[in-house]
N, C-alpha and C positions, 0 to 999 in steps of 0.2 A: 504494500500499499504506499503511495507516495506521501510525503510528509512535508509540512510547512513549519519553520520556525519563525515565530513572531517575536521581534526584539523591541520591546517597549522602553523607549529611552526618556520617558517623561514620568515626573513623580506626581503629577497632577490628577491622574485618573479621570473621575467623571467631569472635571474641568478642563481637560486637555483637548485641544482641537487636533493635534496630531494623532492622538489614540482614537479619538472618535472616527477620524478618517481611516485609520488602519483597520478598525472594525467593520467599517462600511466596506472596505476593499475585501476584506476576508469573507464577509457575507455574500458579496457579489461573486466571488470566486466559487463559494460554495454552491450558489444558485446556478452557476454556469457549468460546473464540472459534472461529467457523466459518471464519474467514480467517486467514491468517498476518499477523504485523505485524513491523515492524522494532523492534528494542529497542536503544537506546544507554544506557550507564550512564557518568555522570560522577562519579568518586570526588573529592570537593572536596578531600580532604587528601593526594592524590597530589602529588608533586613537580611544579611547573609546570602544575598543573590549571587555575590561573586567573592571568591577567595582574594585575599591580598596578594599582590605580587611585588613585594619588597625585597629587603636584604636577603631573607632566607630562600625565597623563590629565585631570585636573581643568582645566588650562589649555586642552587640546585642546576639551574640552567647551564651555567659555566662548567659544572662538574660533568655534566652529560656531553658537552661539546669538547672537553679536554680529556675525556677518558678517565676521570677521577671517580672514585667511589662516593656515593652520597652518604651523608649522615641520615640517620633516621628521621630527624626533623626536615631535612631537605628532601627526602623521599616523599614524605606527607605533603609538603608544599608543591612538589612537582605533579603529584597524583592528582591534587586538587585542580591544578591548572589543566592537566590532561582531560579531566572530567568535563570542564567547561568547552574545550576544543571538540571533544567527541560528540557532544551535543550539537555543536555547530556543524561538524563534518557529517553527521549522520542525516541531516536534512536534506531534501531535495530542492527547496526553495525557501526563500526569506521574504519576510515583510518587516521593514524597519520604519518606526515612526520617530522623527528627529526633530524636536523643537531647537531653534537656534538660541544658543547661550552665549552672550557677549561675542557676537560674530563667528562663534565656533560651535562645536558639538557639546553636549553635556558631558561633564567629567566621567560620569558612570559609563557611558558609551566608550569613551577613550580607554577606560580601564578595561572594559570587555575586549576591545580591539587589541590591546597590548598583551592580553592573556592568550588570545587565540592566534595571534600573528607571530609564530615561532618557526624558525627554520626546520625543514623536515616535516612540519605540520601543515601549514597553509601556504608556504612558499619554499622554493629552493634556490640555491645560489651556485652559479658556475664562475670560476675566476676569469674566464674569457667571455662568456656569454651573458653574465650578470644574473639578475633575479628572474624567476619564473613563477607564476602562480600554480598552485596544486589544486584549486578548488574548481576546476573546470566542469562544464556540464550542468551548472546550477543556474538558477535565475533569481533575481531579486527585484523587489519594489521598495523604493525608498520614498517616504513622504516627508517632506520638509515644510516646517511652519516658522514664521517669525512675526513678532509683533509690529515692529517699525519698518524693518528692512523689506524692500522688494526690489526686483530687477528694475534697473533704470532710475532709481532714486539718486539725488545728490549724495555725495560723500558724507555730508553732515548727519545723514539719516542712516549711516552704517554701512558695513561691507559684509560680503559673504565669504567666510572661510569655512563655512560648515558643510554646504552640499559639495563644494569643490574638493574639500579634503575627503569627504566620504566617497565621492565618485572615484577619486585616485585610489583609495584603499581598496574598493571593490575590484578594480582593474589589476591592482597589485597582487592580490590573492588569486587571481584568475576568474572572477565572477564578472564576465564581460556582457552577459544578457541581463542587463538591468535598466529599469524604468525609473525615472525621477519625476515626481509631481509635487508642485508647490502650492501651499495656501498661504498667501502673503499680500499685503500686511493683514494682521488680525486685530490691530489696534487703530491705526491711522487709516481707516478704510470707510468711505462713505456708503459702501454697499457690501458689508461683510457677509450678509446672508447670500447674496448673489455670487460672491467670490467663493464661498463654501459650496454652493450648489454647483458651480463650474468645476470646482475640484473633485466633487462626488461624481459628476458625469465623466470626467476623464478617468477616474479610477473605475468607474463600472465599466467603461469601454475596455481599458487595460485588462480588466479581469477575464474578459473573455479569451484573449490569447493566453494569458497566464494559465487559465484552467486547462486550455488545450494542451499546453505544453506539459502540465501535470499528468493528464490523461496519457500523454506519450510516454512519460516516465513509467507508468503502470504496464503500457504495452511492451516496453523494453524489458520489463521485469518478467512478464509472461514468456517472452521469447527466450530469455536467459534461463528460466526454469525448464 
């Protein structure tokens, strides 16, 4: 059965525009899909949603890549990080809802990215050819929201290092089949309901192709069986 991992990068829950749009998209995919799919949601701001990746985990990482033996404490830290990556790697498709924070992504999303983006896990490296993504064959929907910033506004109203960074990261790990939809601005907007409806329409349209590709994953599984 194909699976979707939904990464919720907002702590606002019922008050979150990005989360509401993500749920609209997932419902649209469910309506369009001819096969059922598994859905798992990771709320990045929930308590204990992510393990710390600090001194101990960094030492564990270096022990792996230098061929040294890990201490029991390092083993536990590395296994915790591996579990987060395994959840990421096991999904066939992803839905990300990403509110803009201070022109960038929320820190919890950056923490998740830093955990799963490890050599040999989500990317490889060749001394002559450089980096290569290892997450090929997957698709992603990224929903971006911002309160004041919107494309084309003067510099005094902000800049976008959020969607640009995230698009670059997706490409870095090999997820090239990605769609980005924006709802902005959510504050300085004379027709916020109209802008939301436009984003919902774009998401509903995108859900049709997203669902077809999920169904294609199921077909490939049956052929492989």
